[in-house]
Structures are given as C-alpha cells and as structure tokens.
C-alpha distance (Angstrom), angle and dihedral (degrees) to the residues before:
residue distance angle dihedral
M1 . . .
T2 3.84 . .
S3 3.78 127.6 .
T4 3.86 124.5 -162.8
A5 3.73 130.1 -146.7
T6 3.78 89.3 -109.0
A7 3.81 91.3 65.1
L8 3.74 93.5 -101.6
T9 3.87 114.2 144.9
I10 3.85 116.1 -155.0
R11 3.80 114.4 -159.1
L12 3.79 141.3 140.2
V13 3.79 115.0 -71.5
R14 3.81 115.5 -101.2
T15 3.63 123.2 -127.8
E16 3.83 93.9 -113.2
E17 3.82 89.4 52.5
F18 3.87 96.4 59.5
A19 3.80 93.2 101.1
R20 3.78 95.2 47.1
A21 3.85 93.7 45.9
G22 3.79 91.0 47.4
E23 3.78 93.4 49.9
L24 3.75 91.9 49.4
T25 3.82 90.6 52.0
A26 3.75 91.3 51.3
R27 3.83 93.8 48.4
A28 3.83 91.1 46.9
Y29 3.82 91.2 54.6
Q30 3.75 93.8 45.0
H31 3.73 87.1 53.9
S32 3.76 91.4 56.8
Y33 3.71 104.6 30.8
D34 3.84 133.2 50.6
R35 3.82 129.1 -142.5
L36 3.89 98.6 20.3
S37 3.79 110.5 167.4
E38 3.79 122.3 -127.8
Q39 3.77 88.3 -115.3
Y40 3.82 90.8 58.5
L41 3.75 92.0 43.3
D42 3.87 89.7 52.7
S43 3.78 89.1 53.1
L44 3.86 89.0 54.0
R45 3.79 90.0 51.4
D46 3.82 93.2 50.9
V47 3.81 99.4 95.2
A48 3.82 91.4 157.1
A49 3.77 90.5 64.8
R50 3.82 91.3 49.7
V51 3.82 96.3 52.0
R52 3.81 87.9 54.6
I53 3.84 88.1 65.3
G54 3.73 106.4 26.3
D55 3.82 143.4 -5.5
V56 3.82 121.5 -76.1
W57 3.79 114.0 -153.1
V58 3.80 126.6 -167.8
A59 3.73 133.7 -157.1
V60 3.83 108.1 -139.3
D61 3.79 132.1 -172.7
D62 3.84 118.4 -173.1
G63 3.85 90.4 -20.8
E64 3.80 93.6 -49.9
I65 3.81 118.5 119.4
L66 3.75 109.5 -134.0
G67 3.72 102.3 168.1
T68 3.83 145.3 3.1
V69 3.84 140.6 -162.6
W70 3.79 133.2 -169.0
V71 3.85 111.7 -138.5
A72 3.78 128.9 -173.6
R73 3.74 117.5 -113.2
P74 3.82 115.2 -118.1
N75 3.75 111.9 -63.8
R76 3.85 92.0 -5.6
P77 3.88 109.3 101.9
L78 3.78 120.7 -153.2
A79 3.80 94.6 -151.4
G80 3.77 142.8 16.3
V81 3.68 91.8 -101.1
A82 3.77 91.4 79.2
Q83 3.85 121.6 84.9
P84 3.80 128.8 -167.5
G85 3.78 111.3 -60.3
E86 3.72 94.4 22.5
T87 3.88 133.1 110.4
D88 3.81 117.2 -145.9
F89 3.79 132.1 -169.0
R90 3.72 136.1 -165.6
Q91 3.80 142.0 -167.7
L92 3.78 99.9 27.7
A93 3.84 100.5 -174.5
V94 3.75 133.5 178.6
A95 3.84 124.2 -173.2
P96 3.84 106.9 -104.3
E97 3.84 90.9 -125.8
A98 3.92 90.4 52.8
R99 3.78 97.1 51.9
G100 3.77 116.1 119.7
R101 3.86 91.5 38.2
G102 3.74 98.3 96.2
V103 3.78 95.6 -104.4
G104 3.81 96.4 130.4
E105 3.80 92.0 47.0
A106 3.75 91.6 50.8
L107 3.78 92.7 50.8
T108 3.75 92.3 48.0
R109 3.77 92.2 48.7
H110 3.72 88.5 50.0
V111 3.95 89.8 54.4
I112 3.86 89.3 50.3
E113 3.74 91.0 51.8
L114 3.86 92.4 48.2
A115 3.79 89.1 51.8
R116 3.83 91.2 49.3
Q117 3.74 91.6 50.8
R118 3.82 89.9 52.5
G119 3.75 93.8 51.5
S120 3.89 93.9 -112.8
H121 3.69 115.0 158.6
R122 3.85 95.4 -149.9
V123 3.79 143.7 21.0
V124 3.82 115.5 -142.4
M125 3.67 139.0 178.7
N126 3.86 145.0 162.1
S127 3.76 121.9 -122.0
G128 3.81 131.6 -174.8
P129 3.86 120.3 -116.8
E130 3.78 95.2 -111.2
M131 3.88 92.8 58.7
T132 3.88 91.2 89.7
A133 3.84 93.3 148.1
A134 3.84 90.1 53.4
H135 3.82 91.4 48.9
A136 3.82 90.6 52.1
L137 3.78 89.5 50.0
Y138 3.84 90.5 51.3
A139 3.77 92.5 49.4
K140 3.74 91.9 49.8
L141 3.80 90.8 52.8
G142 3.83 93.1 50.7
F143 3.88 102.5 -95.0
T144 3.75 118.3 147.5
R145 3.76 132.0 -158.8
L146 3.83 118.3 -96.0
P147 3.85 100.3 -156.4
E148 3.85 94.4 174.8
R149 3.88 87.9 63.9
E150 3.75 97.4 49.6
G151 3.82 128.9 99.4
R152 3.75 147.5 130.6
I153 3.82 120.0 -73.2
E154 3.71 135.5 -178.3
V155 3.85 105.0 -120.6
E156 3.78 93.4 -178.6
P157 3.84 133.8 -7.1
G158 3.70 109.7 -54.4
R159 3.88 94.7 -2.2
F160 3.77 118.0 106.9
I161 3.84 128.9 176.8
D162 3.80 131.8 -177.3
L163 3.77 103.5 -121.2
L164 3.78 117.3 -147.3
A165 3.77 121.6 -150.3
F166 3.74 130.7 -142.6
G167 3.83 134.7 -172.9
Y168 3.80 136.5 -168.4
D169 3.82 114.4 -160.6
L170 3.80 117.5 -139.5
A171 3.78 99.0 171.8
P172 3.84 138.7 -8.3
E173 3.81 111.7 -68.9
P174 3.74 111.2 -101.6
R175 3.73 113.9 -106.8
A176 3.84 93.7 -132.4
A177 3.89 107.6 25.6
T178 3.81 113.2 -178.5
R179 3.72 128.3 -162.2
T180 3.77 137.6 -165.5
T181 3.76 129.4 -177.7
A182 3.81 130.3 -137.5
G183 3.80 108.1 -76.3
V184 3.83 93.1 11.8
S185 3.76 107.7 74.6
G186 3.76 131.9 169.7
T187 3.78 91.1 -178.1
T188 3.75 121.6 104.1
W189 3.82 113.4 -139.4
L190 3.80 120.8 -164.1
F191 3.78 126.2 -155.8
E192 3.79 131.0 -140.6
H193 3.88 119.5 -167.9
I194 3.75 104.5 -148.3
D195 3.80 143.8 160.0
Y196 3.76 116.7 -77.0
D197 3.86 90.0 -119.3
D198 3.76 95.6 53.1
P199 3.88 106.4 135.9
R200 3.83 91.0 -126.6
A201 3.83 90.6 54.8
A202 3.76 92.2 46.2
A203 3.82 90.9 50.3
L204 3.90 92.3 53.0
R205 3.87 90.3 46.6
A206 3.82 89.0 51.8
E207 3.87 89.0 52.0
M208 3.72 89.4 50.4
D209 3.87 91.8 51.9
R210 3.80 90.9 50.1
E211 3.86 91.7 50.9
V212 3.82 100.9 39.2
G213 3.73 101.8 30.4
P214 3.79 99.7 73.7
R215 3.85 89.6 53.1
Y216 3.81 90.2 70.4
A217 3.83 103.3 25.6
D218 3.76 93.0 105.1
R219 3.83 91.8 58.9
F220 3.83 89.2 60.3
D221 3.76 100.8 36.2
D222 3.78 95.6 93.7
A223 3.80 97.5 38.8
D224 3.84 115.8 131.3
P225 3.82 117.7 -127.3
E226 3.85 91.4 -95.8
A227 3.84 92.9 51.4
A228 3.78 92.1 44.6
A229 3.76 89.4 52.5
R230 3.85 90.5 50.3
S231 3.77 89.7 51.1
A232 3.77 93.1 49.4
R233 3.78 88.4 52.5
A234 3.82 94.5 46.1
F235 3.77 94.9 52.4
A236 3.83 99.1 35.3
I237 3.81 118.8 108.9
D238 3.73 120.4 -144.6
P239 3.80 104.1 -149.1
A240 3.75 89.9 -144.8
T241 3.82 89.8 68.5
I242 3.91 92.8 54.8
V243 3.80 110.2 102.3
A244 3.82 95.7 180.0
T245 3.76 141.0 11.6
V246 3.75 121.1 -166.4
L247 3.79 132.0 -167.3
V248 3.74 123.2 -162.7
T249 3.80 112.5 -145.1
D250 3.76 130.6 -169.9
A251 3.83 127.5 -132.5
A252 3.86 90.0 -81.7
G253 3.76 92.0 53.7
E254 3.73 96.4 -109.3
A255 3.82 117.0 144.6
V256 3.80 108.7 -118.6
G257 3.78 102.4 158.7
H258 3.84 141.4 36.2
G259 3.79 139.0 -168.0
A260 3.76 138.6 159.8
L261 3.81 141.7 -165.5
R262 3.76 122.6 -133.8
D263 3.81 123.7 -163.4
L264 3.92 110.4 -121.8
E265 3.78 135.6 155.2
H266 3.75 123.9 -146.5
D267 3.79 133.3 169.0
G268 3.79 92.2 -8.3
I269 3.86 92.7 -59.5
R270 3.84 119.3 116.3
D271 3.76 98.4 -125.2
L272 3.73 128.0 -176.8
E273 3.73 113.5 -150.1
I274 3.87 119.8 -140.0
K275 3.84 108.9 -136.6
R276 3.73 139.0 -175.8
V277 3.71 101.1 5.3
Y278 3.80 108.4 -179.9
V279 3.78 134.5 157.0
H280 3.82 122.2 -169.8
P281 3.83 111.4 -109.8
R282 3.76 93.6 -114.9
A283 3.84 91.2 60.2
R284 3.84 96.4 46.6
G285 3.69 122.3 115.8
L286 3.83 92.7 23.8
G287 3.81 98.2 93.3
A288 3.88 99.2 -93.4
S289 3.85 92.9 122.7
R290 3.78 92.6 49.0
A291 3.75 92.0 47.7
L292 3.82 93.0 47.6
L293 3.82 93.2 49.5
A294 3.81 91.4 47.2
E295 3.85 89.9 52.8
L296 3.81 92.5 49.4
E297 3.82 90.4 48.7
R298 3.80 89.6 49.9
I299 3.80 91.2 52.4
A300 3.79 91.4 47.1
L301 3.75 91.1 52.3
D302 3.78 92.4 50.3
R303 3.79 89.1 53.4
G304 3.79 91.8 55.5
A305 3.82 100.3 -103.5
E306 3.78 116.2 154.6
R307 3.74 93.3 -154.1
V308 3.74 142.3 -4.4
I309 3.87 123.5 -126.4
L310 3.74 133.6 -165.7
Q311 3.76 143.6 -179.7
T312 3.81 128.3 -141.4
G313 3.71 134.4 156.1
D314 3.85 137.4 -101.0
R315 3.84 90.3 -113.2
Q316 3.77 94.3 58.2
H317 3.77 94.6 81.4
D318 3.84 97.0 163.1
A319 3.80 91.8 52.4
V320 3.83 92.9 49.9
E321 3.79 90.1 49.7
L322 3.81 92.5 48.5
Y323 3.83 93.6 50.2
G324 3.79 91.0 50.9
R325 3.79 91.1 51.1
L326 3.83 90.4 50.2
G327 3.75 95.6 54.7
Y328 3.80 100.4 -95.6
T329 3.78 112.5 144.1
P330 3.81 125.5 -157.0
I331 3.86 117.9 -101.8
P332 3.81 130.9 178.4
I333 3.73 119.1 -74.6
Y334 3.80 106.4 -85.7
A335 3.82 132.2 -157.3
P336 2.99 132.9 -48.1
Y337 3.86 89.1 28.6
T338 3.83 101.0 49.5
E339 3.76 92.7 109.9
Y340 3.81 91.3 58.9
A341 3.78 110.5 78.4
F342 3.79 92.5 -176.2
S343 3.89 88.2 66.4
R344 3.83 116.1 113.8
C345 3.80 110.3 -159.9
F346 3.83 128.0 -166.4
A347 3.79 140.6 -178.2
K348 3.80 134.9 -162.3
P349 3.79 122.9 -164.8
L350 3.82 114.8 -133.0
C-alpha cells in the first residue's frame, strides 16, 4: 500500500468497491473518447473480470475512489505489448472531477515502484491517440515511445484505433531473458522441510503480513477489545499444531516461498489445513505456488489425510483463482473462522 503527500492512499480494490471502481473507469473513458458502445462501457465496468487476471489498484481520498489502474501480476502480462521481464498496466483512469490533483501521476508512480520491487527491467503500456493528457504525464515521468510495438487494433466490431506504446526503463534489459507461464514452467524449484520458527520462514511470513494485512485492516478497525481478542485467537497459529513447514528455494538457494500444514479435525474427517502460503512477488507466475501446494498435498497424503482444507479471504482474488484452477472446491466457513464472513474456504480430496 502506498500513500502520497496529498493524502491519497493507493491500495488494492476491495470486493465491495467493484461497482464504484468500474463506474469511475467508464466515466473516465467517456470523458476522453467519443462513440464508446454500451458493450465496451460494460467491459470497463467489469472489475470482477479484471481481478481474475491482474490486480486492480485504486487511489482513495477520505473514502472516495478518485482513480484506478489495472496492473499485471508478476510474470503474467495483461497485453501483448509486454515482453519477458516487463510489467505492463492498462486502464489508468481518473475521475473527471479529480483531474489536476496528481491522481494519475501517483498511480503511475505506484506501478513503477511495483515493477521495481518485482525486479522488472521496464514498465510498458498501450494508450489510445486521444489520451493526450496521459501521454504528457508519461513523458514527464520519463516514459518513451516504443514505435516497434504500435499498431492498429479493433477494440470493438467496426471500431479501430491506432494504439501507441510507451516504456519506462528501470534497468538494462537482460541479455538472455527467459519466460514461463502458469502451468508451463521451465523453472526448477527445490523444497526444504524446516522448523516453523526457522528465521527464513519467519521473514517470509512477515512479508506476507505486510502485503496482505492492509487489505483487511478496515474490517478490524472498529472492533471492540473483546472482538479484537477473538480475532487474535482465531488467526493465531500454535506452532505445536504445525506438522510440516516447507520452503521453496530457487536455483541460488534463496527462499522465495513458504507454506505449512496444521493438524485439524472437522466433521469426523482427519483434515490437514494448509496455512500461510506465500510466494515472493519476483517468483510469482513461474509455477512456485503450484509446486508448493503440490508438495504440501503430498505430505498430507503421506500422513494419512483424506483431504486438505484452507481458508483465505475475499480480497485475495489471485489466491482464490489459483485454488480453483488446482482442483480446490468451496466449502462452508469452518472453525475458527466462522465469525468472519469474508472468509473463503476450500477443500481438495487426496
């Protein structure tokens, strides 16, 4: 989460904000483009579809959404303009009444910082020819045109535009950039079975808390002391209940992922619960999460579990999508999370 000096807060969109963020995007595009069809405007309003593919960030001031941008997840481009090692973004939109307040610049700088944290060497995007104010912003921030990536596209039946392309260089382009896609990985991941209190494991869990915690902070802000204590108990983990902790390491031996299994029993079935699954942003989209979950499932099967279960939240859209793709099916919210309606719980038979 990023805050600007003008009191803007930039964070991931929340589920209950999808309609507002989508309507803002449609209004912003109507302000800049003529003759947009209702079908295209409906696609701009469909934030739910966008978060299944990438991350939608919003700029908020005193609870009001002033702007939004759609950013690729690590190593998963949104459009053909992106090449290996690059981060692309789309649909940068600022409410017409909020223009001139630095919202677009703040969102663009946020994308640049995300790309830098991921180790990308360039930020890229396409833009329509009418978006002259955006082009001026990109030039101000140091973006340059990429003519070799430009061309005419049909954005809807019978409507063509000449897309421009822009890039912002963060580092020299690698001489031999490699790329894998979800489910098709040329990357070799290694596993280490460690103690739960291993310092590397603790460091990855701390990174997870810094990334995920702000997504749900508002849901606990007004909790009274008793409710806060219940939440602390519900989400606490007793290390004595952990039966396995796994680190994913890359070829250099650096820990890039973490997951654990906790021993639970529900409905007469000996379940093992998958906990604290986290992969560092620079290793996402390269199969590390799939490999980690497969290893946790293997361990659970070896320990005699009939299924694994897990809990996540409605604001971790990428996690929910991943679990669905890997054969996890939704189940009712189970203890100790039953008080938290935003929970999304899943199970997978072994």
